[in-house]
C-alpha positions as protocol buffer text, in pm:
chain_id: "A"
residue {
  index: 1
  type: MET
  ca { x: 21386 y: -1878 z: 2395 }
}
residue {
  index: 2
  type: ASN
  ca { x: 21305 y: -2114 z: 2072 }
}
residue {
  index: 3
  type: LEU
  ca { x: 21067 y: -2375 z: 2056 }
}
residue {
  index: 4
  type: PHE
  ca { x: 21302 y: -2670 z: 2147 }
}
residue {
  index: 5
  type: GLN
  ca { x: 21471 y: -2508 z: 2447 }
}
residue {
  index: 6
  type: LYS
  ca { x: 21103 y: -2449 z: 2575 }
}
residue {
  index: 7
  type: LEU
  ca { x: 21014 y: -2802 z: 2514 }
}
residue {
  index: 8
  type: THR
  ca { x: 21316 y: -2925 z: 2693 }
}
residue {
  index: 9
  type: SER
  ca { x: 21281 y: -2694 z: 2982 }
}
residue {
  index: 10
  type: LEU
  ca { x: 20907 y: -2843 z: 3002 }
}
residue {
  index: 11
  type: THR
  ca { x: 20998 y: -3183 z: 3008 }
}
residue {
  index: 12
  type: ARG
  ca { x: 21271 y: -3132 z: 3274 }
}
residue {
  index: 13
  type: ARG
  ca { x: 21017 y: -3004 z: 3495 }
}
residue {
  index: 14
  type: VAL
  ca { x: 20741 y: -3293 z: 3402 }
}
residue {
  index: 15
  type: VAL
  ca { x: 21044 y: -3568 z: 3458 }
}
residue {
  index: 16
  type: ILE
  ca { x: 21099 y: -3364 z: 3818 }
}
residue {
  index: 17
  type: VAL
  ca { x: 20783 y: -3389 z: 3928 }
}
residue {
  index: 18
  type: PHE
  ca { x: 20701 y: -3730 z: 3837 }
}
residue {
  index: 19
  type: ALA
  ca { x: 21036 y: -3801 z: 4010 }
}
residue {
  index: 20
  type: LEU
  ca { x: 20914 y: -3649 z: 4304 }
}
residue {
  index: 21
  type: VAL
  ca { x: 20599 y: -3786 z: 4313 }
}
residue {
  index: 22
  type: GLY
  ca { x: 20738 y: -4113 z: 4289 }
}
residue {
  index: 23
  type: MET
  ca { x: 20945 y: -4053 z: 4563 }
}
residue {
  index: 24
  type: LEU
  ca { x: 20677 y: -3963 z: 4839 }
}
residue {
  index: 25
  type: GLY
  ca { x: 20478 y: -4263 z: 4738 }
}
residue {
  index: 26
  type: ILE
  ca { x: 20751 y: -4489 z: 4806 }
}
residue {
  index: 27
  type: SER
  ca { x: 20829 y: -4279 z: 5105 }
}
residue {
  index: 28
  type: PHE
  ca { x: 20516 y: -4243 z: 5237 }
}
residue {
  index: 29
  type: SER
  ca { x: 20299 y: -4547 z: 5183 }
}
residue {
  index: 30
  type: ALA
  ca { x: 20275 y: -4673 z: 5489 }
}
residue {
  index: 31
  type: PRO
  ca { x: 20400 y: -4538 z: 5887 }
}
residue {
  index: 32
  type: ALA
  ca { x: 20660 y: -4735 z: 5984 }
}
residue {
  index: 33
  type: TYR
  ca { x: 20520 y: -4747 z: 6343 }
}
residue {
  index: 34
  type: ALA
  ca { x: 20205 y: -4589 z: 6437 }
}
residue {
  index: 35
  type: ALA
  ca { x: 20213 y: -4367 z: 6719 }
}
residue {
  index: 36
  type: ALA
  ca { x: 19992 y: -4172 z: 6925 }
}
residue {
  index: 37
  type: PRO
  ca { x: 19927 y: -3861 z: 6686 }
}
residue {
  index: 38
  type: ALA
  ca { x: 20122 y: -3541 z: 6773 }
}
residue {
  index: 39
  type: ARG
  ca { x: 20068 y: -3216 z: 6617 }
}
residue {
  index: 40
  type: PHE
  ca { x: 20297 y: -2941 z: 6506 }
}
residue {
  index: 41
  type: VAL
  ca { x: 20279 y: -2587 z: 6379 }
}
residue {
  index: 42
  type: PHE
  ca { x: 20454 y: -2436 z: 6108 }
}
residue {
  index: 43
  type: GLU
  ca { x: 20474 y: -2135 z: 5957 }
}
residue {
  index: 44
  type: ASP
  ca { x: 20595 y: -1967 z: 5636 }
}
residue {
  index: 45
  type: LEU
  ca { x: 20698 y: -1610 z: 5501 }
}
residue {
  index: 46
  type: SER
  ca { x: 20365 y: -1506 z: 5514 }
}
residue {
  index: 47
  type: ARG
  ca { x: 20344 y: -1568 z: 5916 }
}
residue {
  index: 48
  type: SER
  ca { x: 20052 y: -1775 z: 5890 }
}
residue {
  index: 49
  type: GLN
  ca { x: 20047 y: -2052 z: 6078 }
}
residue {
  index: 50
  type: PHE
  ca { x: 19946 y: -2399 z: 5993 }
}
residue {
  index: 51
  type: VAL
  ca { x: 19907 y: -2727 z: 6208 }
}
residue {
  index: 52
  type: ILE
  ca { x: 19988 y: -3067 z: 6063 }
}
residue {
  index: 53
  type: GLU
  ca { x: 19942 y: -3442 z: 6251 }
}
residue {
  index: 54
  type: LEU
  ca { x: 20195 y: -3691 z: 6235 }
}
residue {
  index: 55
  type: THR
  ca { x: 20135 y: -4067 z: 6315 }
}
residue {
  index: 56
  type: ASP
  ca { x: 20440 y: -4242 z: 6225 }
}
residue {
  index: 57
  type: GLU
  ca { x: 20707 y: -4239 z: 6569 }
}
residue {
  index: 58
  type: SER
  ca { x: 21004 y: -4193 z: 6338 }
}
residue {
  index: 59
  type: LYS
  ca { x: 20817 y: -3850 z: 6157 }
}
residue {
  index: 60
  type: ILE
  ca { x: 20733 y: -3723 z: 6515 }
}
residue {
  index: 61
  type: GLN
  ca { x: 21106 y: -3790 z: 6664 }
}
residue {
  index: 62
  type: GLN
  ca { x: 21197 y: -3618 z: 6337 }
}
residue {
  index: 63
  type: ALA
  ca { x: 20963 y: -3313 z: 6382 }
}
residue {
  index: 64
  type: ARG
  ca { x: 21119 y: -3281 z: 6761 }
}
residue {
  index: 65
  type: ASN
  ca { x: 21471 y: -3315 z: 6654 }
}
residue {
  index: 66
  type: ILE
  ca { x: 21388 y: -3026 z: 6414 }
}
residue {
  index: 67
  type: LEU
  ca { x: 21247 y: -2800 z: 6717 }
}
residue {
  index: 68
  type: ASN
  ca { x: 21524 y: -2877 z: 6926 }
}
residue {
  index: 69
  type: GLY
  ca { x: 21799 y: -2810 z: 6683 }
}
residue {
  index: 70
  type: THR
  ca { x: 21953 y: -3172 z: 6642 }
}
residue {
  index: 71
  type: GLU
  ca { x: 21799 y: -3167 z: 6292 }
}
residue {
  index: 72
  type: THR
  ca { x: 21945 y: -2924 z: 6073 }
}
residue {
  index: 73
  type: ASN
  ca { x: 21937 y: -3029 z: 5747 }
}
residue {
  index: 74
  type: ASP
  ca { x: 21562 y: -3183 z: 5644 }
}
residue {
  index: 75
  type: THR
  ca { x: 21354 y: -2931 z: 5818 }
}
residue {
  index: 76
  type: HIS
  ca { x: 21097 y: -2765 z: 5574 }
}
residue {
  index: 77
  type: VAL
  ca { x: 20752 y: -2952 z: 5584 }
}
residue {
  index: 78
  type: MET
  ca { x: 20587 y: -3128 z: 5260 }
}
residue {
  index: 79
  type: GLY
  ca { x: 20287 y: -3348 z: 5208 }
}
residue {
  index: 80
  type: ARG
  ca { x: 19999 y: -3428 z: 5001 }
}
residue {
  index: 81
  type: ILE
  ca { x: 19689 y: -3198 z: 5058 }
}
residue {
  index: 82
  type: ILE
  ca { x: 19363 y: -3310 z: 5160 }
}
residue {
  index: 83
  type: LYS
  ca { x: 19095 y: -3052 z: 5068 }
}
residue {
  index: 84
  type: THR
  ca { x: 18899 y: -3046 z: 5357 }
}
residue {
  index: 85
  type: SER
  ca { x: 18954 y: -2896 z: 5651 }
}
residue {
  index: 86
  type: ALA
  ca { x: 19093 y: -3044 z: 5972 }
}
residue {
  index: 87
  type: PRO
  ca { x: 18925 y: -3030 z: 6352 }
}
residue {
  index: 88
  type: TYR
  ca { x: 19298 y: -2938 z: 6461 }
}
residue {
  index: 89
  type: ASN
  ca { x: 19324 y: -2688 z: 6191 }
}
residue {
  index: 90
  type: PRO
  ca { x: 19011 y: -2493 z: 6129 }
}
residue {
  index: 91
  type: LYS
  ca { x: 19138 y: -2187 z: 5996 }
}
residue {
  index: 92
  type: TRP
  ca { x: 19242 y: -2343 z: 5667 }
}
residue {
  index: 93
  type: SER
  ca { x: 18980 y: -2541 z: 5392 }
}
residue {
  index: 94
  type: TYR
  ca { x: 19256 y: -2829 z: 5329 }
}
residue {
  index: 95
  type: GLN
  ca { x: 19528 y: -3029 z: 5571 }
}
residue {
  index: 96
  type: LEU
  ca { x: 19797 y: -3253 z: 5487 }
}
residue {
  index: 97
  type: ASP
  ca { x: 19769 y: -3640 z: 5498 }
}
residue {
  index: 98
  type: PRO
  ca { x: 19955 y: -3746 z: 5803 }
}
residue {
  index: 99
  type: ALA
  ca { x: 20082 y: -4045 z: 5606 }
}
residue {
  index: 100
  type: SER
  ca { x: 20268 y: -3854 z: 5360 }
}
residue {
  index: 101
  type: ILE
  ca { x: 20394 y: -3585 z: 5567 }
}
residue {
  index: 102
  type: GLY
  ca { x: 20796 y: -3545 z: 5535 }
}
residue {
  index: 103
  type: PHE
  ca { x: 21086 y: -3268 z: 5587 }
}
residue {
  index: 104
  type: PHE
  ca { x: 21281 y: -3133 z: 5318 }
}
residue {
  index: 105
  type: GLY
  ca { x: 21598 y: -2934 z: 5280 }
}
residue {
  index: 106
  type: TYR
  ca { x: 21567 y: -2846 z: 4899 }
}
residue {
  index: 107
  type: ALA
  ca { x: 21264 y: -2917 z: 4679 }
}
residue {
  index: 108
  type: ILE
  ca { x: 21127 y: -2821 z: 4291 }
}
residue {
  index: 109
  type: GLU
  ca { x: 20959 y: -2473 z: 4263 }
}
residue {
  index: 110
  type: VAL
  ca { x: 20635 y: -2628 z: 4121 }
}
residue {
  index: 111
  type: CYS
  ca { x: 20548 y: -2765 z: 4484 }
}
residue {
  index: 112
  type: ASP
  ca { x: 20585 y: -2407 z: 4662 }
}
residue {
  index: 113
  type: ALA
  ca { x: 20343 y: -2204 z: 4761 }
}
residue {
  index: 114
  type: SER
  ca { x: 20250 y: -1989 z: 5070 }
}
residue {
  index: 115
  type: ILE
  ca { x: 19993 y: -2128 z: 5316 }
}
residue {
  index: 116
  type: PRO
  ca { x: 19745 y: -1841 z: 5227 }
}
residue {
  index: 117
  type: TYR
  ca { x: 19828 y: -1879 z: 4842 }
}
residue {
  index: 118
  type: VAL
  ca { x: 19728 y: -2258 z: 4857 }
}
residue {
  index: 119
  type: GLU
  ca { x: 19417 y: -2145 z: 5048 }
}
residue {
  index: 120
  type: ASP
  ca { x: 19319 y: -1883 z: 4761 }
}
residue {
  index: 121
  type: HIS
  ca { x: 19389 y: -2157 z: 4504 }
}
residue {
  index: 122
  type: LEU
  ca { x: 19261 y: -2466 z: 4649 }
}
residue {
  index: 123
  type: ASP
  ca { x: 19035 y: -2557 z: 4373 }
}
residue {
  index: 124
  type: GLU
  ca { x: 19351 y: -2564 z: 4123 }
}
residue {
  index: 125
  type: ALA
  ca { x: 19554 y: -2767 z: 4388 }
}
residue {
  index: 126
  type: GLY
  ca { x: 19648 y: -3134 z: 4212 }
}
residue {
  index: 127
  type: GLY
  ca { x: 19644 y: -2986 z: 3856 }
}
residue {
  index: 128
  type: ALA
  ca { x: 19918 y: -2730 z: 3715 }
}
residue {
  index: 129
  type: PHE
  ca { x: 19931 y: -2601 z: 4055 }
}
residue {
  index: 130
  type: LEU
  ca { x: 20072 y: -2827 z: 4313 }
}
residue {
  index: 131
  type: PRO
  ca { x: 20067 y: -3134 z: 4080 }
}
residue {
  index: 132
  type: GLY
  ca { x: 19955 y: -3456 z: 4238 }
}
residue {
  index: 133
  type: GLY
  ca { x: 19836 y: -3254 z: 4509 }
}
residue {
  index: 134
  type: PHE
  ca { x: 20223 y: -3230 z: 4648 }
}
residue {
  index: 135
  type: TRP
  ca { x: 20301 y: -2907 z: 4856 }
}
residue {
  index: 136
  type: CYS
  ca { x: 20653 y: -2837 z: 4992 }
}
residue {
  index: 137
  type: PRO
  ca { x: 20656 y: -2469 z: 5109 }
}
residue {
  index: 138
  type: TRP
  ca { x: 21017 y: -2374 z: 5098 }
}
residue {
  index: 139
  type: SER
  ca { x: 20994 y: -2110 z: 5374 }
}
residue {
  index: 140
  type: SER
  ca { x: 20802 y: -2333 z: 5587 }
}
residue {
  index: 141
  type: ARG
  ca { x: 20969 y: -2415 z: 5946 }
}
residue {
  index: 142
  type: LEU
  ca { x: 20820 y: -2571 z: 6237 }
}
residue {
  index: 143
  type: VAL
  ca { x: 20784 y: -2333 z: 6541 }
}
residue {
  index: 144
  type: THR
  ca { x: 20596 y: -2559 z: 6799 }
}
residue {
  index: 145
  type: GLU
  ca { x: 20460 y: -2911 z: 6922 }
}
residue {
  index: 146
  type: ILE
  ca { x: 20087 y: -2835 z: 7026 }
}
residue {
  index: 147
  type: LYS
  ca { x: 20077 y: -3038 z: 7363 }
}
């Protein structure tokens, strides 16, 4: 691969990252309707489990639709990492900002990582690793709602 091809590939990735960051900033700027928080567990290929908290009624309903099988397209979890643990998710040193959480069907590879890999590289998150702190684990799947 020559220098021009490398630059073109890098430029394309940067543009995709900025587009993703822009979409998330617009889509998750404020909850449409604040509801009582609901918590859900997702797991990934590592079989690790991670708890998220949703506060937007439409996102809560979407998560419930994923669990009951009526939502089959946008079923993977994504959001912006906060580098502090949450009381409802004490096993991990990070959490997802409830206002940033959404669901996706396909995403770019630059935001993909397993739950334990994020834990092991948390100090690098937000830079070249998970730019902007956005995380979209491709193998994530909701497994249950915590009642």
